N, C-alpha and C positions, 0 to 999 in steps of 0.2 A: 617678334617678341611676343612672348608667352605669359597671359598672368599668370604673376608671383604671390601662391596664397600662402602663409608660415603654419603651421600648427601649429605652434607654440606660442606664438601673437594672440591668434584668431583667441584661444585658448583663456585668455585673459584681456580681453579688453574689455576693457570698462567698469575695470574693479581696482577699484580704489586701494591703493600705495600709503600706508599711512607716512609721512616725516611728520616731525614737531611733535607738538602736545598735538594740535588739532589740522595739521595739514595732512595734504594726500595728494596724490596724481594718479589720473586716470589714463594713462592710450588709447583713445577714441579712437584711429581710425590709421592708416600705416598704408605706403603705397610701396611694393618692392619686398626685397631680405638679399638673402647674399645673391642667388643670383638674378638678379636684375644687374650687378653689380657687374657681375664677371658676363652677362647676356653684351650689358651694351659695352664694358672692356673691347671687348672680341670681334663688337659691332667697330665702334673704331680706329681699331688695331688691327684688326684681319689675321697678312699670317705671321706677323712679326709676337703675335702669346701662342707659337708654339713649342717655343717649351716651358711654358708654366698651364700646361691640360689641364692638371690639378686644379680645382676652385681653391684652394686653399692658397695652392702657392701663387695662381695668377692675384690676388687680394692685399697678399702682402707682398707680393715685385707692389702694385702700386702702392700698397701705399709707402713702401720703403722710396722710394721713387718721386712722391710726391705727386703721383698721378691720379690728382682730385675730383676732373669732374664725374666717375660713372659714380663714383659716391656720392654722390646731386642727386644723383634719378632717383636715390630710394626715397622719401615724404613720410616724416611721424606727427602726428595732433596729437596734444597731451592737451590733458585739463589740470588744470594743480592750483593748488590751494596753498596761499603761503603768507606773511606777512610783507605788511608795505615796505618794509625798510629794506628783505631782498629781491621783492620785485623793483624796486628800483637799481639794485644791479644789473639782476636779472639783463633790464629790457635795453645793459647796454649792449648786448648783443643784438647789433641795428641786419643781420643776416635771417629774418625770423620772423614772420604772421601772427602778431596774437594782435586780439578783441582781451579788453576788460571789461569785467563789474562796474553798470556805474554809478558811482555813491548823487548823483543827477538827478538818475531814472529809478533810483530805487532804492531803497530806507536799508542801515547798513547791518549787517546782525554786529550785536555781542557780543564778539570772538575775537582778542590779545593774544599773542605768546608772550610772554615768559618762561625766563633762561630755564631748567634748577636751577638749582641750588648749588652744582661742581663745574657748571658758565663761569658762572661769575668769578670778573678777578680785576683787576686793573690793570693796567694801561707797560704792552710792552714798554722797554726801555729802549730797545732791538731793530723796533720791527712800527713804525713809526703810525699806522693804520690797524695796527691789532692791539688783540688784547694779548699779559703775561702767561707763557705756560701752569703756574700755579696756581689756582683758584685760591677765592681767598679761603676763610674758618669760613665753618661749616651758619654760624649761627647767627656770622652779620650779615651775613651769604642769607641766608634764606629773607633773616631781612629786608633787606634791600628788596629781593622778590614781592613778598609783601608788599613795600612799600609799590613800588611797579604794578602789584593787578591793583594796590589801592586808587594809583594818579589813574587810572584806567578807566575801572568804575567808573569813579568822578566825572571822567572826559565822557566818557557815555552816560550820564543821565544829565549832563548840561546839554548834548546832543539832542537826546529823547527831547528836555525839555524847549527844545526852540518848535522843530518839528509840533509836538503841540500845540504850539502857539504859532501851528499857522512857516511860520520859516520856509524859506524853499532851500529846497533837500540839498540843492550845490552853495551853499549858504551858512546852510545849518554841520553839514560837514566838514569848514574847512579846520573844526578845531580837534579835529580828531589823533592822534599818534602815528605815529609809525610804525606798533602794533598790531592795530588792528590784520586782520584775514582781510584780504581781497582773492580773486578768479579771478584765473585767465584762460583760454582756450590758442594754446600754442606749439604753431606747423613751422621744423623749418627739417632741410635737409641733411643726411648725416651727414654730410667733409662735412657745414654747419656743425651742424651739434655736436664732431667728435674735437673743432674749435674749443668748443664750447667748455665741453669736457676738461680737456686733459687745462682749465686755464678755472675751473670754479672742482677741482679735484687736486691744484694744487694745495701743498701745504702752507702758503704765503692766502687765499681766499678764507673770505668772514668764515665761521666754526657749522653757521647754519644754513650759507649754501654752498656748502658739502656737504652737508646729507642731502640739498636734494639732490644732492651733482651724482651721488654715490648710489639714487634710488633709481633716480633718469637711465644708468650707463646699466643698472642688472635690469630696465625696464626691454632697455633696447638686447642684448644680446637675446632679450626674445624675438626678439622682429630678426637679426642679424647676426647668428654668436660668433662668422666664421670671423665678419671683417671686424666686430671690434676684439675679439681675438689679438687680431691682427693688429691694431691701435695702444692698444695693449701692452705690447708686445715691444708696436712701434715707436710711437711716439710720445707715450700716457709712461711708463714704467721709461723711459731710452732719454739716454741725455747728450745735449749736444752743446761742443764746445767752442770757445774762439777759435783763432787763429792763433795769436800769442799762447793760447789753451794749449794748442793742437801737438804745439809747439816744445812746449814744454814736457806735455806728456812724452813725445819726442825724446824727450833732452835725459828723462828720467827711466826712457826705457834703453837707451842708449843706441838708436837706430838715428841721431841726427848728433852735427857737429856738435860742440860744446858752445853758452854764447856765453861774451863775458857774465858776471857777477850783474849789472848794473842795466844788464836788460833783461831778467827775469820779470817772472811776475811778485811784486811788490804790496808791502800794505791791503788795501781794502780786496785791491784783481784777484791778490794772492789769498784771501782769507777766502770769498766765493767760491778759485778755484780747490780749495781744500773741501771748500762742501760740499761741493758737486757730485766727487769722488767718494766723499759718505753720503749721499744717500743726495735724493730730487732731487731737497727740499735749501 
């Protein structure tokens, strides 16, 4: 199996791609690209791939049919600077390797995330863990952002005060807020990265982590553009349906027997189905 070098990926190694107000993502290293996916698949399937001689066609076939192991042959390592509250969501994805800067060994920098006023909104009434679509009026939102920044500054002043008293760093850090920026090295294979992106690019994900996921996807396109294109077509922009939803589609298309009214989708099930037909969210 030949060593894979991707010129487009080489060109962006160690380049910082900014995210949010003070964050970034850097591609530190990569192992393989689209060619590695194809090589691995052809070793595994041998003559079974003869109908998919073109690399793009083979990659599409693998994504469509959920043959995931060839994508696990591609590995990417990122350096990410992100707020702690985003990092806490990020590490829910346990199929990666991660090292984070330690507040026990290092004095944390005075860098906090403050949302722009346009992102300040009330709690959503129909999304239990998200914010409403409409932002607050600008004057009120600006006041809230100023209040956040002031609280962050006071928290860091208290932190450095404890450090200057000689209090152990592992104790001095514990009152620092979730808005503090941290840094991680994050290594993940392409299959599990696609799973991360599918979840974190969803409109149901928090806006801030969606910003990071969007940049991750753009960087990954430099490493494996055909795989990313196939992922976007078949997974990210695709929709899956339950058995009952599929029956409803058949009924509406007139290709299935008419079902009794009380056996059709109703209530919340019907609302979710209609939402799928309108958009991915």
